[in-house]
N, C-alpha and C positions, 0 to 999 in steps of 0.2 A: 611351475612344477618341473621337476628334473627327472630325467630318464632313470637315474639311479633309484629314486624313490618309487617310481612306477614299477621297476623290476623288484625292488625289495617287497613291495606290497603284493605283487603277484606270487612271489616265492613264499611269502608268509602265508598266503592262502593255500598254496599247493606247490610242492616241489615240481620243477619243470626243467626241460632241456631248453637250450637256446632256440631250437626249432619250434618247440611248443609255445614259447614266449612270442616268437615272431608271428605265429598263427593268431595269437590273441591280438597283437597289434594290427594285423591285417583284417581282423573282424570288427566287432562292435567297439572295442576299446579304441582302435585307430580311427574309426569313423566318428565317434562321438566325443572322445576325450584327448587322446594323445597318440600321435603317429611316430613310429620309430622304425627305420630300416635295419636290416640285419647287420649292415656295416657299422652301426652304432651300438647294437645290442651286445654283440660278442665282445668287443673291447671293454664295454662297461661291466659285463659279467666278470671279466678278468680283473678289473680294478676292484670290484666289490669283493672278490675272493682274496686278492692281495691285502685288502684292508680288514679281512676277517669278518665281513658282514654277511657273506654267504660261504657255503662249502659245497664240494662235490659230494653228493649223496649216493651216487651210483654211476657206473659206466656201462655202456652198452656196445652194440655192434658199431663198427666204423668210428670208434672214438666218441660216440655220443655220450655226453655227460648230462646227468640230471643234477640240478643245483637245488639246495635248500637254504633257507635263511637261518642264520645263527642267532643266538640270544642277543649278541651285539647288534645284529642287523634289525631284529625286532625293536630293540631299544632306539636305534636311529630312526626307524620308521615312525615309531610312536612320538619321538621328539619332534620330527618334521610335521607330523599331522597336528600336533598340539601347539606348534609355533605359529603365531600370526604371520601371515605372508605380507611383508612390506615389499611390494614389487614396484614401488614408485607410483607416479601418476597413472591413473587408469588409461588404457588405450584399448578402445573397443570400436572397431571399424563399423560394426552394425549400428551402434549408438551415434557415431559421427554422421552416418548417412541419414539417420532420423533427424538430427539437428539441421541437416541441409535439405530436408524434404521440402521446406517452403521455398526453396530456390527453383523448384520445378513449376511448370504450368499445372494448374489444378487437375486437368485430365491425366497428365503424366503421374502426378502424385497419387491420384486414386488408383491408377493402374499398378503402381509400385506397391501400394497398400494391399490391393487384391492379391498380388504376387506373394507378399508376406503371409497373408491369411492362408492362401492355398498351399504354399510350401510348408507352413507350420502344421496345417491339417494333415498333409501327407506324412510328415515326419512323426506326428502324434499317432497316426494310424500304424506306421511301421513299429514304433516303440510299443504300442499297445499289444501288438502281436508277439513281440519279444517278451514283454512282461507276462503275457498269458502262458507262453511256453515255459518260462522260468518258473512260474507259479505251479504249472502242471507237474513239473519235475521236483518240486520242493517237498521236503519231508517236514510234516507238522512238528512244531516245537524246536526245530533246528534253526540256526542262524541263516539269513538269506544267502542264496548262492552268489558267487562272484558276479558283480555287475548288476544285481537286482536292484539295489538301492539307487545306484546311478541311473538305471533305466527309468525308475519311477520319477526321479528328479527331471530327467530329460522329457518324459511324457508330460509332466505337469508344466514344465517350462514352455514346451511347444503349444500346449493348450492355452496357456496364458498369453503367449505371443499372438496366437490366432485371434483370441478374444480381444486383445488390444488393437490389432489391425482392423477388426470389424468395428470396434468402438471409434477409431480414428476415421474410418470411412463414413460412419454415421454423422460424425461431427462436421465433416466436409460437405455433407449434403448431397 
């Protein structure tokens, strides 16, 4: 994923200032999906504007600019979302660690699996609270709020990871 597409997506959802975008990256988006410091956000906004993918929709106090996605920006976001991502061979540190689990002593392997189960359970609990809050603010018949679909994915992923760790513990005896 690229920062430019993250910004296009957020601006397609809702016009925002660089400060507003930074707050999103500091929140759930940064914790669960993609982190970006302000030192990367503002230069990327300038590039997107130069390319005609976003435009200044308003200016406020102290030079604060609100950006909105253009039709060209929406088309680029759509193109990126529908293009299969060929990022080369998979590199997933978590899965690599699981391949190497058998290199540990059995007690250490069980301890690590318990840690996976507990961490996933905690994350699932946090996400279930986020999902509940988003659902409480939802308007029936309207599309899901920003992040709602991703939060559901994360919730289900952490529950599956927890269940897998418990399954692996049972198999180890």
